[in-house]
LUMKOL-290692 format. One record per residue: x, y, z of N, C-alpha, C in turn; chain; residue number from 0. Coordinates in steps of 0.1 Angstrom, whole numbers, plus 5000, padded with zeros to 4 digits. Example, Ala and Ser with C-alpha at 12.3 -4.5 7.8 and 13.67 -1.06 7.14 Angstrom:
<sites>
+------+------+------+------+------+------+------+------+------+--------+-----+
|  n.X |  n.Y |  n.Z | ca.X | ca.Y | ca.Z |  c.X |  c.Y |  c.Z | cadena | num |
+------+------+------+------+------+------+------+------+------+--------+-----+
| 5132 | 4943 | 5078 | 5123 | 4955 | 5078 | 5132 | 4967 | 5078 |      A |   0 |
| 5128 | 4978 | 5071 | 5137 | 4989 | 5071 | 5129 | 5000 | 5079 |      A |   1 |
+------+------+------+------+------+------+------+------+------+--------+-----+
</sites>
This chain:
<sites>
+------+------+------+------+------+------+------+------+------+--------+-----+
|  n.X |  n.Y |  n.Z | ca.X | ca.Y | ca.Z |  c.X |  c.Y |  c.Z | cadena | num |
+------+------+------+------+------+------+------+------+------+--------+-----+
| 2947 | 6850 | 0412 | 2944 | 6859 | 0422 | 2930 | 6859 | 0426 |      A |   0 |
| 2921 | 6860 | 0416 | 2907 | 6860 | 0416 | 2901 | 6848 | 0425 |      A |   1 |
| 2907 | 6836 | 0422 | 2905 | 6825 | 0429 | 2907 | 6825 | 0444 |      A |   2 |
| 2918 | 6830 | 0449 | 2922 | 6831 | 0462 | 2912 | 6842 | 0469 |      A |   3 |
| 2908 | 6852 | 0462 | 2900 | 6862 | 0468 | 2885 | 6854 | 0472 |      A |   4 |
| 2881 | 6847 | 0462 | 2869 | 6840 | 0462 | 2869 | 6829 | 0474 |      A |   5 |
| 2881 | 6824 | 0477 | 2881 | 6814 | 0487 | 2881 | 6820 | 0500 |      A |   6 |
| 2888 | 6832 | 0502 | 2888 | 6839 | 0516 | 2873 | 6845 | 0517 |      A |   7 |
| 2867 | 6850 | 0507 | 2854 | 6855 | 0508 | 2845 | 6843 | 0512 |      A |   8 |
| 2844 | 6832 | 0506 | 2837 | 6821 | 0509 | 2839 | 6817 | 0524 |      A |   9 |
| 2851 | 6816 | 0528 | 2855 | 6812 | 0542 | 2848 | 6821 | 0551 |      A |  10 |
| 2848 | 6835 | 0551 | 2843 | 6844 | 0559 | 2828 | 6844 | 0559 |      A |  11 |
| 2821 | 6840 | 0547 | 2807 | 6839 | 0545 | 2802 | 6827 | 0554 |      A |  12 |
| 2809 | 6817 | 0552 | 2806 | 6803 | 0560 | 2808 | 6806 | 0575 |      A |  13 |
| 2818 | 6814 | 0579 | 2820 | 6815 | 0593 | 2807 | 6824 | 0599 |      A |  14 |
| 2805 | 6835 | 0592 | 2794 | 6843 | 0596 | 2780 | 6836 | 0596 |      A |  15 |
| 2778 | 6826 | 0586 | 2765 | 6818 | 0587 | 2766 | 6809 | 0599 |      A |  16 |
| 2778 | 6804 | 0601 | 2778 | 6794 | 0613 | 2776 | 6801 | 0625 |      A |  17 |
| 2780 | 6813 | 0628 | 2779 | 6820 | 0640 | 2763 | 6823 | 0641 |      A |  18 |
| 2758 | 6826 | 0629 | 2744 | 6830 | 0631 | 2734 | 6819 | 0635 |      A |  19 |
| 2738 | 6808 | 0629 | 2731 | 6795 | 0630 | 2732 | 6791 | 0645 |      A |  20 |
| 2746 | 6792 | 0652 | 2747 | 6787 | 0665 | 2739 | 6797 | 0674 |      A |  21 |
| 2739 | 6810 | 0670 | 2731 | 6819 | 0677 | 2716 | 6817 | 0677 |      A |  22 |
| 2710 | 6812 | 0665 | 2696 | 6808 | 0665 | 2693 | 6795 | 0673 |      A |  23 |
| 2703 | 6785 | 0671 | 2700 | 6773 | 0678 | 2706 | 6772 | 0693 |      A |  24 |
| 2713 | 6781 | 0697 | 2718 | 6782 | 0710 | 2709 | 6779 | 0721 |      A |  25 |
| 2697 | 6787 | 0722 | 2686 | 6784 | 0734 | 2682 | 6769 | 0732 |      A |  26 |
| 2679 | 6765 | 0720 | 2673 | 6750 | 0720 | 2683 | 6740 | 0723 |      A |  27 |
| 2696 | 6743 | 0720 | 2705 | 6732 | 0724 | 2707 | 6733 | 0739 |      A |  28 |
| 2708 | 6745 | 0745 | 2711 | 6747 | 0759 | 2698 | 6741 | 0767 |      A |  29 |
| 2686 | 6742 | 0762 | 2675 | 6736 | 0769 | 2674 | 6721 | 0766 |      A |  30 |
| 2682 | 6715 | 0757 | 2680 | 6701 | 0754 | 2691 | 6694 | 0762 |      A |  31 |
| 2700 | 6699 | 0765 | 2713 | 6691 | 0772 | 2708 | 6685 | 0784 |      A |  32 |
| 2701 | 6693 | 0794 | 2697 | 6686 | 0806 | 2689 | 6674 | 0805 |      A |  33 |
| 2678 | 6674 | 0796 | 2669 | 6663 | 0794 | 2678 | 6651 | 0788 |      A |  34 |
| 2685 | 6654 | 0779 | 2693 | 6644 | 0773 | 2702 | 6637 | 0782 |      A |  35 |
| 2710 | 6645 | 0790 | 2720 | 6640 | 0799 | 2711 | 6630 | 0809 |      A |  36 |
| 2700 | 6636 | 0815 | 2692 | 6628 | 0823 | 2688 | 6614 | 0817 |      A |  37 |
| 2683 | 6614 | 0805 | 2680 | 6601 | 0798 | 2691 | 6593 | 0798 |      A |  38 |
| 2704 | 6597 | 0793 | 2715 | 6589 | 0793 | 2719 | 6583 | 0806 |      A |  39 |
| 2718 | 6591 | 0816 | 2721 | 6588 | 0829 | 2712 | 6575 | 0834 |      A |  40 |
| 2700 | 6577 | 0831 | 2689 | 6566 | 0834 | 2693 | 6553 | 0826 |      A |  41 |
| 2696 | 6556 | 0813 | 2700 | 6543 | 0805 | 2712 | 6535 | 0811 |      A |  42 |
| 2722 | 6543 | 0814 | 2734 | 6538 | 0820 | 2732 | 6532 | 0834 |      A |  43 |
| 2724 | 6538 | 0842 | 2720 | 6534 | 0856 | 2712 | 6519 | 0855 |      A |  44 |
| 2702 | 6519 | 0847 | 2694 | 6507 | 0843 | 2703 | 6496 | 0838 |      A |  45 |
| 2712 | 6499 | 0829 | 2721 | 6489 | 0823 | 2730 | 6483 | 0834 |      A |  46 |
| 2736 | 6492 | 0844 | 2742 | 6488 | 0855 | 2736 | 6478 | 0865 |      A |  47 |
| 2724 | 6484 | 0868 | 2716 | 6474 | 0876 | 2712 | 6461 | 0869 |      A |  48 |
| 2710 | 6461 | 0856 | 2707 | 6449 | 0849 | 2719 | 6440 | 0850 |      A |  49 |
| 2732 | 6446 | 0847 | 2744 | 6436 | 0847 | 2744 | 6431 | 0862 |      A |  50 |
| 2742 | 6440 | 0871 | 2745 | 6434 | 0885 | 2735 | 6423 | 0889 |      A |  51 |
| 2722 | 6425 | 0882 | 2712 | 6414 | 0887 | 2715 | 6401 | 0879 |      A |  52 |
| 2723 | 6403 | 0866 | 2725 | 6391 | 0859 | 2738 | 6382 | 0865 |      A |  53 |
| 2748 | 6391 | 0869 | 2760 | 6386 | 0874 | 2760 | 6384 | 0890 |      A |  54 |
| 2747 | 6387 | 0896 | 2747 | 6385 | 0910 | 2758 | 6392 | 0918 |      A |  55 |
| 2763 | 6403 | 0913 | 2775 | 6409 | 0921 | 2770 | 6415 | 0933 |      A |  56 |
| 2778 | 6415 | 0944 | 2775 | 6423 | 0955 | 2766 | 6416 | 0966 |      A |  57 |
| 2761 | 6404 | 0962 | 2753 | 6396 | 0973 | 2762 | 6386 | 0980 |      A |  58 |
| 2770 | 6380 | 0972 | 2779 | 6370 | 0977 | 2772 | 6359 | 0984 |      A |  59 |
| 2758 | 6357 | 0981 | 2752 | 6346 | 0988 | 2750 | 6334 | 0979 |      A |  60 |
| 2747 | 6337 | 0966 | 2743 | 6327 | 0956 | 2734 | 6315 | 0959 |      A |  61 |
| 2724 | 6320 | 0967 | 2714 | 6310 | 0972 | 2717 | 6302 | 0985 |      A |  62 |
| 2728 | 6306 | 0991 | 2733 | 6298 | 1002 | 2721 | 6302 | 1014 |      A |  63 |
| 2721 | 6292 | 1022 | 2712 | 6294 | 1035 | 2718 | 6296 | 1047 |      A |  64 |
| 2731 | 6301 | 1048 | 2736 | 6304 | 1059 | 2748 | 6297 | 1062 |      A |  65 |
+------+------+------+------+------+------+------+------+------+--------+-----+
</sites>
């Protein structure tokens, strides 16, 4: 019986501490999302442009002169 009470008590303590931690880190996380998404977007864009340059997609000329 005491073991069950200890597990329930521990569960609620962990939940409370998690909520407090999220409350403390919330502004930091919210302010970091936009710069991180911009960096990921730049990386993906540059990767796509690099693949296009390597594969020569979209030009359909392949060095032909007309």
